[in-house]
C-alpha positions in Angstrom: -11.0 1.1 37.0 -14.2 2.2 35.1 -14.3 1.3 31.4 -14.2 4.2 28.9 -17.3 5.0 27.1 -17.0 3.9 23.4 -20.1 5.4 22.0 -20.3 8.9 20.5 -22.1 11.5 22.7 -24.5 12.5 19.9 -25.0 11.9 16.2 -24.2 14.9 14.0 -27.2 16.0 12.1 -26.0 19.1 10.2 -23.5 18.9 7.4 -21.0 21.1 9.3 -21.2 18.8 12.3 -20.7 15.7 10.2 -17.6 17.3 8.6 -16.3 18.0 12.1 -16.8 14.4 13.2 -15.2 13.1 10.0 -12.2 15.4 10.5 -11.9 14.1 14.1 -12.1 10.5 13.0 -9.6 11.0 10.3 -7.2 12.8 12.6 -7.4 10.0 15.1 -6.6 7.4 12.3 -3.7 9.6 11.1 -2.1 9.8 14.6 -2.7 6.1 15.3 -0.9 5.2 12.1 2.0 7.7 12.4 2.6 7.9 16.1 0.8 5.0 17.8 -1.8 4.8 20.5 0.5 5.9 23.3 0.8 9.4 21.7 -2.9 9.8 20.9 -4.5 12.5 23.0 -7.7 14.5 22.6 -5.6 17.7 22.3 -3.5 16.3 19.5 -6.6 14.9 17.7 -8.4 18.3 17.9 -5.3 20.2 16.7 -4.8 17.9 13.8 -8.5 18.1 12.9 -8.4 21.9 13.1 -11.1 22.2 15.8 -11.0 23.1 19.4 -11.0 20.4 22.0 -14.5 21.5 23.2 -15.9 20.5 19.8 -14.3 17.1 20.2 -16.0 16.6 23.6 -19.3 17.8 22.1 -19.4 14.6 20.0 -17.1 12.1 21.8 -16.5 11.4 25.5 -12.8 10.7 24.9 -10.1 9.3 22.7 -11.3 5.7 23.2 -14.7 6.5 21.6 -12.9 8.1 18.7 -10.7 5.0 18.3 -13.9 2.8 18.4 -15.4 4.9 15.6 -12.2 4.6 13.5 -12.4 0.8 14.1 -16.1 0.7 13.2 -15.5 2.6 10.0 -12.5 0.5 9.1 -14.5 -2.8 9.6 -17.3 -1.3 7.5 -14.8 -0.7 4.6 -13.4 -4.2 5.0 -16.8 -5.8 4.8 -17.6 -3.8 1.7 -14.4 -5.2 0.1 -15.5 -8.7 1.2 -19.0 -8.2 -0.3 -17.4 -7.3 -3.6 -15.5 -10.5 -3.6 -18.6 -12.5 -2.7 -20.6 -10.8 -5.5 -18.3 -12.2 -8.1 -18.2 -15.8 -6.8 -20.5 -18.7 -7.2 -19.5 -21.7 -5.1 -18.9 -24.8 -7.3 -17.3 -27.1 -4.7 -15.1 -27.1 -1.7 -12.0 -25.8 -3.4 -13.8 -22.8 -4.8 -15.3 -22.1 -1.4 -11.9 -22.2 0.3 -10.4 -20.0 -2.4 -13.3 -17.5 -1.8 -12.7 -17.4 1.9 -9.0 -16.7 1.4 -9.7 -14.1 -1.2 -12.1 -12.4 1.2 -9.4 -12.3 3.9 -6.9 -10.8 1.5 -9.5 -8.2 0.3 -10.3 -7.2 3.8 -6.7 -6.8 4.8 -5.9 -4.8 1.6 -8.2 -2.0 2.9 -5.7 0.5 4.6 -3.2 -2.1 5.9 -1.3 0.5 7.9 -4.5 1.5 9.8 -5.4 -2.2 10.3 -1.9 -2.8 11.7 -2.3 0.2 14.1 -5.8 -0.9 15.2 -4.7 -4.5 15.9 -1.2 -4.0 17.2 -1.3 -0.7 19.0 -4.5 -0.8 21.0 -4.3 -1.8 24.7 -7.0 -4.4 24.4 -8.4 -6.2 21.4 -12.1 -6.9 21.1 -13.4 -10.0 19.5 -14.5 -9.6 15.9 -18.2 -9.5 15.6 -19.8 -12.1 13.2 -21.1 -10.7 10.0 -24.7 -11.8 9.3 -23.9 -11.8 5.6 -21.6 -14.8 6.2 -24.6 -17.1 6.6 -24.7 -18.2 2.9 -21.0 -19.0 3.1 -21.6 -21.2 6.2 -24.5 -23.0 4.4 -22.3 -23.7 1.4 -19.5 -24.9 3.7 -21.9 -27.4 5.4 -22.9 -28.7 2.0 -19.4 -29.2 0.6 -17.2 -29.9 3.7 -18.4 -33.5 4.2 -15.1 -34.8 5.5 -15.0 -32.6 8.7 -16.8 -33.8 11.8 -17.9 -30.3 12.9 -18.4 -27.8 10.0 -18.9 -24.8 12.3 -15.6 -25.5 14.2 -13.9 -26.1 10.8 -15.2 -22.8 9.5 -14.0 -21.0 12.6 -10.5 -22.6 12.3 -10.3 -21.6 8.6 -11.3 -18.1 9.5 -8.9 -17.9 12.4 -5.9 -19.4 10.6 -6.6 -17.2 7.5 -7.0 -14.0 9.6 -3.8 -14.8 11.6 -1.6 -15.6 8.5 -2.8 -12.6 6.5 -2.5 -10.3 9.6 1.1 -11.4 10.2 1.8 -10.8 6.6 0.5 -7.2 6.9 2.8 -6.7 9.9 5.9 -8.7 8.9 5.8 -9.3 5.1 3.5 -6.6 3.5 5.1 -7.2 0.1 3.7 -10.8 0.1 0.1 -9.5 0.1 0.3 -8.4 -3.5 2.0 -11.7 -4.6 -0.1 -14.7 -5.5 2.2 -17.2 -3.8 1.1 -16.5 -0.2 -2.6 -16.8 -1.2 -2.0 -20.1 -3.0 0.0 -21.5 -0.1 -2.8 -20.6 2.3 -5.4 -22.2 0.0 -3.3 -25.4 -0.2 -2.9 -25.5 3.6 -6.6 -25.1 4.2 -7.7 -27.6 1.5 -5.5 -30.3 3.1 -7.3 -29.6 6.4 -10.8 -29.9 5.0 -10.2 -32.7 2.3 -9.4 -35.7 4.4 -10.0 -38.5 1.9 
C-alpha cells in the first residue's frame, strides 16, 4: 500500500489563500478533537471550513497531509511554550535542571491538550518526535551536572521519555492533575532519585 503524501501541494502566497489553508487546518483539528480520525474525511473538512472540496485539493493531496499540518503547527506551539519556560530559567545544579525539564513537559502538554490527545491517541500510526536543535544547551548542562549517571545521553532520553509518558497519560486519564502541583513534584522526585545515585 503506497504511503499517503504528507506535504502540502503548494504554499499559499495570497492572503485569501492563506485564510483558506488556515480554515482547512482548523477544521481538521476541530473534527479530530470532536469526532476522531475515523470520521475525518476531506468532504467534512471542506464543509466545516466553508470551502469546496476542490479548494482543499488545490492545497493538500488528502486528509493525511492536513493532519500532518495540524500536527506540525501543534508542535510549533508546544515548542514556543517550552522556549518561554527556558527563557526564565538559569540552571543552577542538577535539581534545577530536572525541574526545568519537567516544567517544559507540562508547558508543552498544556497547549491544547484535547488536540494533543487526538493527535497521539487517534492517529493510525505515530511518528517519532523530532529532536529540537534548541535542546542542545539543556544537554550540555545535563552532561555537566549529571555526574552520577554512566551515560548522560541515555539518561536524558530516559528522563524525556518518562516525563512525556507520565504527562501524556495524565492528559488522557487525569487531566485535572495537570493544573495541580502534586504530579509535577512527584515526577521531579522520581527523576531526581534516578539521576542522583550517591
